C-alpha positions in Angstrom: 50.2 -38.1 17.5 48.7 -41.2 19.8 45.4 -43.0 19.4 43.5 -40.5 22.7 44.7 -37.8 20.7 43.2 -39.2 17.5 40.1 -40.0 19.2 39.8 -36.2 20.2 40.3 -35.2 17.2 38.1 -37.1 15.8 35.1 -36.5 18.0 36.1 -32.8 17.3 35.8 -32.6 13.8 32.1 -34.9 14.4 30.8 -32.0 16.9 31.9 -29.6 14.5 30.3 -31.0 11.4 26.6 -30.6 12.1 27.3 -26.5 12.6 29.2 -26.3 9.5 25.7 -27.7 8.2 23.9 -24.9 9.9 26.1 -22.0 9.2 26.1 -23.0 5.6 22.0 -23.8 4.9 21.6 -20.4 6.9 23.9 -18.4 4.6 21.2 -20.3 2.2 18.5 -19.3 2.5 19.5 -15.3 3.3 20.8 -15.4 0.4 17.9 -17.1 -1.2 15.8 -14.2 0.8 16.9 -10.9 -0.5 17.1 -12.4 -4.2 13.2 -13.0 -3.3 12.7 -9.7 -2.1 15.0 -7.6 -4.5 13.1 -9.4 -7.9 9.7 -8.5 -5.4 7.2 -5.8 -6.9 7.6 -2.4 -4.8 3.8 -1.1 -3.6 3.2 2.2 -5.3 1.6 4.6 -3.4 0.2 6.2 -6.3 -1.6 3.8 -8.9 -0.7 4.3 -11.9 -3.2 7.4 -14.3 -3.3 5.5 -17.4 -4.5 2.2 -15.0 -6.0 4.2 -12.4 -7.2 7.4 -13.4 -10.1 7.7 -11.2 -14.4 7.4 -12.0 -17.0 9.3 -10.6 -20.2 8.4 -10.7 -23.4 11.2 -10.0 -24.2 10.7 -6.8 -25.1 13.7 -4.8 -22.7 16.2 -1.6 -27.0 15.7 -0.6 -27.6 11.8 -1.5 -23.6 11.8 0.4 -24.4 13.6 3.4 -27.4 11.7 4.0 -28.3 10.8 7.3 -27.9 7.0 7.2 -25.2 6.8 4.3 -23.7 4.1 4.5 -20.9 2.8 1.5 -22.0 -1.2 2.4 -25.0 -0.1 0.2 -23.1 1.2 -3.0 -20.0 -1.5 -2.2 -19.7 -4.2 -4.8 -16.5 -5.8 -6.1 -15.8 -9.3 -6.9 -13.2 -11.5 -6.9 -13.0 -11.4 -10.2 -13.0 -7.7 -10.4 -10.2 -7.9 -8.1 -8.2 -10.5 -9.6 -8.4 -8.7 -13.1 -6.7 -5.1 -11.0 -3.5 -7.4 -9.6 -3.5 -8.6 -13.0 -3.6 -5.6 -14.7 -0.9 -4.6 -12.0 1.4 -7.2 -12.2 1.0 -8.7 -8.5 -1.0 -12.3 -7.8 -3.0 -11.5 -5.5 -3.3 -9.1 -1.2 -1.3 -12.0 0.1 1.1 -11.9 -2.1 0.7 -8.4 -3.7 3.9 -7.8 -2.4 5.7 -9.4 -0.5 8.4 -7.1 1.6 4.5 -6.4 3.6 3.9 -9.3 5.4 -0.1 -8.2 5.4 0.3 -7.3 1.5 -2.3 -5.3 -0.5 -6.5 -3.9 -0.4 -7.3 -3.6 -3.7 -8.8 0.0 -3.0 -10.9 2.4 -4.8 -8.8 5.9 -5.7 -12.0 8.2 -5.6 -13.3 6.6 -2.4 -17.6 5.6 -1.8 -17.2 8.4 1.0 -17.4 11.4 -1.7 -19.4 9.3 -5.0 -16.1 7.7 -6.6 -17.8 3.9 -8.4 -16.3 0.1 -8.4 -15.0 1.1 -11.9 -11.7 -1.0 -12.8 -10.8 2.5 -13.3 -11.0 3.2 -10.1 -9.4 0.2 -8.2 -5.8 -0.2 -7.6 -4.0 -2.8 -5.1 -2.8 -0.6 -1.9 0.0 -2.1 0.0 -0.7 -2.4 3.7 3.1 -1.3 4.4 5.2 1.9 4.1 5.0 5.6 5.3 1.6 6.0 3.1 0.2 3.1 2.4 -3.9 2.2 2.9 -5.2 3.3 6.2 -3.0 6.6 5.7 -6.1 7.0 2.6 -8.5 5.8 4.7 -8.2 8.5 6.9 -8.4 11.6 3.8 -10.7 9.8 2.2 -12.8 10.3 6.4 -11.6 14.3 5.8 -12.6 14.6 2.6 -16.6 13.7 3.1 -16.5 15.7 6.4 -15.1 18.3 4.4 -17.6 18.2 1.6 -20.6 17.4 3.8 -19.1 20.8 6.4 -19.6 22.6 2.5 -16.3 24.4 3.2 -15.2 21.9 -0.3 -17.1 21.2 -3.2 -17.5 17.5 -3.9 -16.0 17.8 -7.2 -13.0 19.4 -6.4 -12.5 16.5 -3.4 -13.1 13.8 -6.3 -9.9 15.6 -8.5 -7.4 16.3 -5.3 -8.1 13.1 -4.4 -7.6 10.9 -7.8 -4.6 13.6 -9.3 -2.4 13.2 -6.5 -3.4 11.7 -3.5 -0.5 12.2 -0.9 -0.3 16.2 -1.9 -4.2 15.5 -0.7 -3.9 14.7 2.3 -0.8 16.6 2.8 -3.2 20.0 2.9 -6.3 19.0 4.0 -5.4 16.5 6.5 -4.5 17.7 9.7 -2.1 16.4 12.2 -4.3 16.4 15.2 -6.4 14.1 12.9 -3.5 11.2 13.0 -4.1 9.2 15.8 0.1 8.5 17.5 2.5 10.7 19.2 4.5 10.8 16.0 1.7 12.9 14.2 4.0 15.4 13.1 7.1 13.4 12.4 3.9 10.8 10.2 2.6 14.3 8.4 6.0 15.4 7.3 7.0 11.4 6.0 3.9 11.7 4.1 5.0 15.1 2.5 8.5 14.1 2.0 7.9 11.4 -0.1 5.2 13.3 -2.3 8.0 14.2 -4.8 9.9 11.6 -4.9 6.8 8.9 -5.8 5.5 12.2 -8.0 9.0 12.1 -9.9 8.5 8.2 -9.8 5.4 8.4 -11.8 6.5 11.0 -14.3 9.2 7.8 -15.2 7.2 5.1 -15.4 5.3 7.0 -17.7 7.7 7.9 -19.7 8.2 4.7 -20.6 
């Protein structure tokens, strides 16, 4: 090998080295991310019934359906109480609750305030904003149940039991496809129904431990 070829080889090696370092760094980052995601808690579509059985108050349907009623007058969940809810479920906070969900989670009322739920810690749980059964989906059910109670189509106690026992079943029963604001409404409803049996099985396995 002459000197010119040797210089060319050295220059080639020098240009490849930074690329190899970049590839190695990316591989390590991917491996670390996969391990972190695997270790992240899975957002529960249904709350743990031992921790969050649901608690209702004494407000009547007449009070909840009165003109001018708003949940702002009864919503009272402090930051300390939210922190306690996350701790009970073994997650950090609303942003660090579920690493696989960029939007994180909210502390939600299992029995919503619209149908007489309380701010009791046994009525609160961290609900993810991601996945087909998320906090936004449950909001539709809460609004629907309030409408049905006020229209006299379901008893208040029945609505409270429906949402607290299994809100996925309740959603599939009471929320019409037309209430889902998307052109994929039918597919969305099907996904919720499909996951009902899966989540029920998962919850039963959790209780058996």
